[in-house]
C-alpha positions in Angstrom: 15.7 -3.8 -26.2 13.6 -1.4 -24.3 12.4 -2.3 -20.8 8.7 -2.6 -20.3 6.7 -2.9 -17.1 8.3 -4.7 -14.3 11.6 -4.7 -16.2 10.4 -7.0 -18.9 11.5 -6.6 -22.5 9.1 -5.1 -25.0 9.9 -6.9 -28.2 6.8 -8.8 -29.5 8.8 -11.3 -31.7 10.7 -12.9 -28.8 7.9 -12.9 -26.2 5.1 -15.1 -25.2 2.4 -12.6 -24.0 0.0 -13.4 -21.2 -3.0 -11.6 -19.9 -0.9 -10.4 -16.9 1.7 -8.9 -19.2 -1.0 -7.0 -21.2 -2.6 -5.7 -17.9 0.9 -4.5 -16.8 1.3 -2.7 -20.1 -2.1 -1.0 -19.7 -1.3 0.1 -16.1 2.0 1.5 -17.3 0.2 3.3 -20.2 -2.2 4.8 -17.7 0.6 6.0 -15.5 2.4 7.5 -18.5 -0.8 9.3 -19.6 -1.1 10.8 -16.1 2.5 12.1 -16.4 2.0 13.9 -19.7 1.3 17.6 -19.5 -2.4 18.6 -19.7 -3.9 19.6 -23.1 -5.3 23.1 -22.8 -7.1 25.2 -25.3 -5.3 28.3 -26.2 -7.2 31.2 -24.7 -6.5 34.5 -23.2 -3.2 35.3 -21.8 -1.5 38.2 -20.1 1.2 40.2 -21.7 2.2 41.7 -18.4 5.5 40.6 -17.0 5.7 38.2 -14.1 5.9 39.6 -10.6 9.3 39.7 -9.0 8.8 38.1 -5.6 11.1 38.5 -2.6 12.6 35.5 -0.9 10.3 35.9 2.1 7.3 35.8 -0.3 8.6 32.7 -2.0 9.2 31.0 1.3 5.6 31.7 2.4 4.1 30.3 -0.8 2.6 26.8 -1.0 5.2 24.5 -2.5 4.4 23.3 -6.1 4.6 19.6 -6.7 7.5 18.4 -8.7 6.4 17.2 -12.1 7.9 14.0 -13.4 7.9 13.7 -17.1 7.6 10.3 -18.9 10.6 8.9 -20.8 10.6 8.5 -24.6 10.5 4.7 -24.2 7.4 5.0 -21.9 5.6 7.2 -24.5 6.5 4.6 -27.2 5.0 1.8 -25.1 2.0 4.0 -24.5 1.5 4.4 -28.2 2.0 0.7 -28.8 -0.6 -0.1 -26.0 -3.1 2.3 -27.3 -3.1 0.6 -30.7 -4.0 -2.7 -29.0 -7.4 -1.4 -27.9 -8.6 -1.4 -31.5 -8.6 -5.2 -31.3 -11.4 -5.4 -28.7 -14.9 -4.1 -28.4 -15.8 -0.6 -27.0 -17.2 -1.9 -23.7 -14.1 -4.1 -23.3 -11.9 -1.0 -23.8 -13.7 0.9 -21.1 -13.3 -2.1 -18.8 -9.6 -2.5 -19.5 -8.9 1.2 -19.1 -10.9 1.4 -15.9 -9.0 -1.5 -14.4 -5.7 0.1 -15.6 -6.7 3.2 -13.6 -7.2 0.9 -10.6 -10.9 1.6 -10.3 -12.3 -0.8 -7.7 -14.3 -3.8 -9.0 -17.3 -2.6 -7.0 -17.5 0.6 -9.1 -16.8 -1.2 -12.3 -19.5 -3.8 -11.7 -22.0 -1.0 -10.9 -21.0 0.8 -14.1 -21.4 -2.2 -16.3 -24.4 -3.6 -14.5 -23.0 -7.0 -13.7 -21.5 -9.0 -10.8 -17.9 -8.4 -9.8 -16.8 -11.9 -11.0 -18.5 -11.4 -14.3 -16.7 -8.1 -14.8 -13.4 -9.8 -13.8 -14.1 -12.6 -16.3 -14.9 -10.1 -19.1 -11.6 -8.2 -18.2 -9.6 -11.5 -18.4 -11.3 -12.3 -21.8 -10.4 -8.9 -23.2 -6.8 -9.2 -22.0 -6.6 -12.7 -23.4 -7.9 -11.5 -26.8 -5.1 -8.9 -26.9 -2.4 -11.4 -25.7 -3.4 -14.0 -28.3 -3.3 -11.4 -31.1 0.2 -10.3 -29.9 1.4 -13.9 -29.8 0.0 -14.5 -33.3 2.0 -11.7 -34.8 
């Protein structure tokens, strides 16, 4: 059985889903999306060969950040989680993904034009809708 967020299993048949579990899956899905390579339109490119740099030039260059790629299991959980958003309304989707991206409640409440506690309550309701649908299947 694949390991999900916080080391929990991912099988829906043997699990009682809670709103917290669903939120953990959305946070992991957002982190997985961030790790995927960017989608770029094919455009112009150069047929010239790469420059051969000396060791002193390489040492003087700014270091490139090491890219960590997501595992196949993480991508599978991302696909599974992205199917769940079809069970909730569009505004709830935006709210759930904003919270998975760890956008502060202050910004979320300003975007949705409601109080912080109202936004939190709507987020909990959306997560509970998903959890109840997962528990029913």
